[in-house]
C-alpha positions, -999 to 999 in steps of 0.1 A, spaced: -95 246 66 -68 220 55 -50 203 82 -12 208 86 7 180 69 33 168 95 55 155 67 53 186 45 90 197 49 103 162 41 81 160 11 91 194 -1 128 183 0 120 151 -20 124 156 -58 92 144 -76 84 141 -113 50 133 -127 44 111 -158 19 88 -174 18 57 -196 -10 38 -214 -13 2 -200 -42 -22 -208 -63 8 -219 -56 28 -187 -41 62 -188 -19 53 -158 -3 82 -139 27 78 -117 51 99 -96 89 94 -96 106 104 -64 142 107 -53 174 106 -73 171 91 -108 206 76 -105 198 59 -71 214 24 -66 179 10 -60 144 17 -73 112 8 -56 78 5 -74 48 7 -52 12 -4 -52 -12 15 -28 -42 1 -9 -79 -1 -18 -95 33 -24 -61 49 -20 -39 67 -45 -3 79 -46 -6 105 -19 -10 78 8 25 64 5 42 98 3 50 100 40 70 68 38 87 78 6 97 112 22 115 93 50 136 73 26 172 83 18 189 79 -16 162 56 -30 142 62 -61 105 54 -58 80 50 -86 46 56 -70 15 51 -93 -22 55 -90 -39 21 -96 -62 21 -127 -96 36 -118 -82 55 -88 -67 89 -83 -57 103 -117 -55 69 -135 -84 59 -157 -98 23 -156 -84 -5 -176 -104 -14 -207 -83 -45 -216 -84 -63 -182 -107 -68 -153 -103 -49 -120 -92 -81 -101 -60 -93 -87 -49 -109 -120 -57 -78 -140 -39 -55 -116 -9 -79 -115 -7 -78 -153 -9 -40 -152 19 -39 -126 42 -61 -148 35 -39 -178 42 -8 -158 75 -20 -147 84 -30 -183 74 5 -195 98 22 -171 128 6 -189 149 6 -158 185 -6 -159 178 -31 -132 147 -48 -118 131 -27 -91 121 -37 -56 83 -41 -54 64 -27 -25 27 -31 -17 5 -17 10 -27 -34 22 -46 -44 -10 -14 -36 -28 3 -64 -8 -21 -89 -25 -15 -75 -60 23 -74 -56 25 -108 -40 4 -123 -69 26 -105 -95 59 -117 -79 47 -152 -74 36 -152 -110 70 -143 -124 75 -105 -121 112 -100 -119 124 -83 -87 153 -87 -62 130 -83 -32 94 -78 -21 82 -54 7 47 -57 21 33 -30 45 1 -39 65 0 -72 44 -34 -88 41 -22 -122 54 -57 -138 58 -92 -133 45 -101 -96 52 -137 -105 60 -125 -127 89 -101 -102 105 -101 -87 140 -132 -66 131 -151 -91 111 -184 -73 118 -171 -40 104 -157 -59 73 -191 -76 68 -208 -42 70 -184 -28 44 -192 -57 21 -229 -49 24 -222 -12 19 -203 -19 -14 -230 -42 -27 -257 -16 -19 -237 11 -36 -235 -10 -67 -272 -19 -67 -287 15 -61 -295 39 -90 -263 55 -102 -266 89 -87 -277 76 -53 -252 48 -53 -223 71 -62 -234 95 -34 -234 67 -9 -200 53 -19 -185 88 -18 -202 99 14 -180 120 37 -198 105 68 -188 70 57 -152 81 50 -150 96 85 -164 65 101 -138 44 84 -110 67 94 -122 67 131 -121 29 130 -85 28 115 -67 56 132 -48 46 164 -28 78 171 -40 101 199 -21 130 185 -50 154 177 -31 172 149 -21 139 132 -57 126 135 -70 158 119 -45 154 90 -55 118 85 -92 127 84 -83 155 59 -63 130 37 -91 105 36 -117 132 29 -97 146 0 -84 114 -16 -105 84 -4 -132 90 -30 -111 96 -60 -124 65 -79 -135 67 -115 -169 50 -112 -188 28 -88 -185 -4 -110 -147 -2 -109 -148 5 -71 -172 -25 -66 -150 -49 -86 -118 -37 -68 -135 -42 -34 -144 -77 -43 -108 -84 -54 -96 -71 -21 -118 -95 -2 -116 -128 -21 -78 -130 -22 -50 -126 4 -12 -128 5 -11 -163 20 -25 -177 -13 8 -168 -30 32 -171 -2 50 -204 -11 55 -192 -47 73 -160 -37 109 -166 -47 127 -135 -34 136 -121 0 105 -106 15 100 -79 42 67 -79 61 59 -47 80 29 -54 102 10 -35 128 4 -46 164 -32 -33 164 -41 -39 127 -79 -39 124 -78 -62 93 -51 -88 100 -41 -104 133 -4 -105 142 -8 -143 145 -18 -145 109 12 -123 99 35 -147 117 20 -177 98 25 -158 66 61 -151 74 66 -188 80 50 -197 47 72 -175 25 105 -192 18 127 -162 27 108 -137 48 113 -115 78 85 -100 98 86 -68 119 56 -57 140 54 -20 148 38 -13 181 10 12 188 -4 15 153 -31 -1 132 -38 -4 95 -24 31 88 13 26 92 19 48 62 3 77 80 11 71 116 45 54 116 61 63 83 96 69 98 96 35 114 85 18 82 111 37 62 138 27 86 129 -10 83 129 -7 45 163 9 45 178 -17 68 163 -45 47 177 -31 15 212 -27 30 211 -62 45 204 -76 11 230 -54 -6 204 -36 -26 212 0 -15 244 20 -14 234 37 19 237 26 54 208 22 79 199 54 98 204 52 136 167 49 141 165 19 118 189 0 140 172 9 173 148 -19 182 132 1 210 124 31 189 105 10 163 88 -13 188 92 -42 164 94 -79 167 110 -101 141 108 -137 128 130 -153 102 
């Protein structure tokens, strides 16, 4: 039986329009949320093995902001690219072409979560026009050397094995519900039983929506051989880093070093959450995003009371 979505009412009240566009041979699907005439538009890039549903809780908590939320090529409803590789460079090219295809009246703010933080940082450092960059759970340092290096090494072996086995067996392994549950148990911090149940349901339903195991294997490699710090000094725009106090992939100390490396950055650390900020603390993340946009005069709205309450977000900041 499906778990109850704790953000269902907010999502139901958020206008959403589905569309698709052909980019680098990929039939790329995206969802367009919020008012079309909003003063600011955000274009998102989700994390590894994710798809557009993952960022919807954060989007649902935003006010008066338009959000373009695509499935990366090879994940969700988007087919793989045929004219580029599934690596950071290929995904960055795809992001730039997606933004061009939207024909927006002004350059959008770019937001990346987890692996998406690497793709978006590379794209912005490489010249993608944007007034600001937002990174949620940014991969500040090599993922295979994070707080749970053993688990990361185990994941690396898992993806290599999945790619090496005969197709049917390999695909079954990579899409195994038991592996998905193990990953979710490792990542979820919340002790709310209903929220945990819903997170498990989300991962079970969407975590294995990849097109084929070769695409998945190449995307995993891309997520482990690059990290945001590689591009930090070349990021030319104001950057918001939203990190987690208990992130299982990146240490807070590495996030602080990353913030110091980006010419114009601010870091906020949300307490009592790990690598699933978008599921467990979407209201706090949205409040930080709104306050950041207002501070940089990129939004016509004012911060919500919660966005101005340091105690409620449990955040620390560094400029």
